[in-house]
N, C-alpha and C positions, 0 to 999 in steps of 0.2 A: 154503439155508442153514442154518447151526448148529440148527435145530427139526426139520430135516428128517434129522439122523443118528439114528439107531436106537442109538445109544452115547450121547445127550445126555437126562437128564430135565429138564425146568424146569417152576417155577415161580412167583411172582409176577408182577410186571409187566414186560409187554413189554420189551425191550431199549430200542424206538427213545421210549418214554415214559420208563423208570425213570432213564437218565443214570447209575446206578451197577448195577453188576453183582459177585454173590458164586459165586464157582466154590468148591463143594463137592465135598471128594476123599475118597471113602469107603476105608475100612478091609479090610484082608482079610476074605474071606468074606464083606465086606455089600454090600450096594447102594449104586447109584446114589436110590433111593426112601429105602433110608433114613438116608441121611447129610443128603437132604434135610428128613428131618423136628429135625434140628437148628435148622433157622431157627424152628421155633414158638417157640425156646426167646431166639430173637435179635432185637434190633431191626430189622428189616429190612423193614417194610411198603413204602418205598417202591425197592426192589430188584427187579432180576430175579435171580433164581437161578438156577445151572447147574450141574447134578453130571454127569459124565461116567460113564461105566459099565466099571469094568476086564473083560475077555475075563477067564470063567471065573471071576468076584467078587476077582480077584487083579492087581495089579499086573507084580509080576514074582514068580518062584517061591520065592526063596529068604529069610534074613535079610537084611537091608537094610545090616548089615554083616559078607555074606558076600564072598568077592572077587568083583569085577564082574562078570566075566567070564561066573562062574555064574547072574546073572542076565539076560543078554544072550541071547536079541534081543529080550525081556519090557521091561526097563527101559528101552532107545531106544522102543522103540513107545510107553509110555505118556507118554514127555518129549513125544514129538513130537503125541500124541493131544493134552496139555493144551495145547500151544504153540499146535497149530492151532483148538484154541476158544479161545486168548487175540486169535489175530489174526482172528478172525471178529466176536469182541464190539469189537475196535476198528475192526472195517469196517462198524458200525453206527453207528459216529460214537461209542462211549464211548474215555476216555480212559485210559491205563493209571493214572493217579491216582486215577479211581473205581473199579477193579477191584481187588478183594478176595476175599482166598482163605482157607479154612478146609478143613483137612484133619485126620484122626485117625487113628493108630497109621501102620501103612500108610500110608495116604493124607498123613499128616503130612510124613513121610520123602520121597514125593513132590513134596509144596509145596514144601518149603525146598529141595531138590536144582533143581528146575524154577528157583524165584525164581531162587536165586543162581547159577543158569547166565545168566539174563536181568536181572540185577539193573539196576530204573529204579523211578521212584516210583512206587509201588503206591498205593492205597488203606490195603492192611492187610494182615499175614500173621498168618492164627489156626493153627498151629503146636501142636495139641494130642498132647501124648505122638508125637515124633519127632526126626528130629534126619539131618543131611547122611549121603547113601548112601556104602557103600564100605568096605572092608577098613579102609583108610586113606583118609583125601581126599586127593583130587590137586585142589591147592589153585589151579594151573594153569585150569583149567577155568573157574570163580568169576571173572564180570566184569563190568563196568558198576558202576551209582552208582545205590544205593538213595535217595540223598538225602532223609534222616530219615523213609523209611517206617516208619511203627509195624509192630513185631511182639511178638506173646507167645509164648512159647514154653514149653513146661511137659513134666513128667513128675512119676512116681512116685518115691520112694527106697525099697527098689529097684523097678524096674517090670521084667516077665518079658520084654521086648522091646527095649526102648530105656534103655541103662545112662545116667547121670548126667553118665559123662566125655563122652560122645558129644553130650547136651545144650552143655555146655561149651565141646566143641570146634566145633559149630556155630554158638553164640553169637559166638565170637570171628572165625569168618566174618563173620556178617554184618553185624557193627558196624564188620567192616573196608573193607569193604560201602558202607557208610556209611546202613546199617540205628538204627534208636532201638530197641533190644528191652529186653524187660520178660520176666525168667525167672523161674519159679516152678517148686520142685523140693516135693512133699509127701510128706512121710515117713508111707510104710505106707498109700500110697493108690492101691487097686486100677488095675486097668487102663482107666478108664472117665474122663469129666468131669465134674469135679465142678461145683458150683453158682457159687463162685469163680471160677472158670475164664469160664465164662460170662458174666459180671459184668466181669470183666475185658476180655474180647472187645468185651461191648454197649459199653464202654466208647471203644473204639477204629475199631468202625461208627458212630459217633453221630458224631465225634469230624466 
């Protein structure tokens, strides 16, 4: 099962006991272990925590707004890795509405892209400084119904990697798919996660 995959790090309760799962997706240059540390700042005592590890610490080689073919085949591989993890969690009896995602930076971009391509009722999406992937958004690939899934999406203004314009485009797509989005743009914020963002995330995780 997923716990035997070398590219998945776990923490918290086993899935069979937890009934809720949080998938944490790390940023470029980071590790599954480092993003698991984010859970120490969130109310996830009753969750099973799962963090996939990217090959060579990067989900895809170039900017998330580069022409998509430049990021292939790594991008498709990363999306498949997330899909396999979600399916393995569901196979343990956890419903999609009890599966939550949190990603930072490159991990936030991958999280939003995966969820928008597989929209359904999730527990919540925590998109810390990220947005949908591609030079231009191919809206035809975003399908399904989030059915009111709560989404937090944040960025700084300006952010060195994630422009506000792409966050706005991402919000529009997610809302069209039925998500309930909270967007926060922080003037002058460095490329990091603020306490306020963690507080907003905690509200979604506790709901």
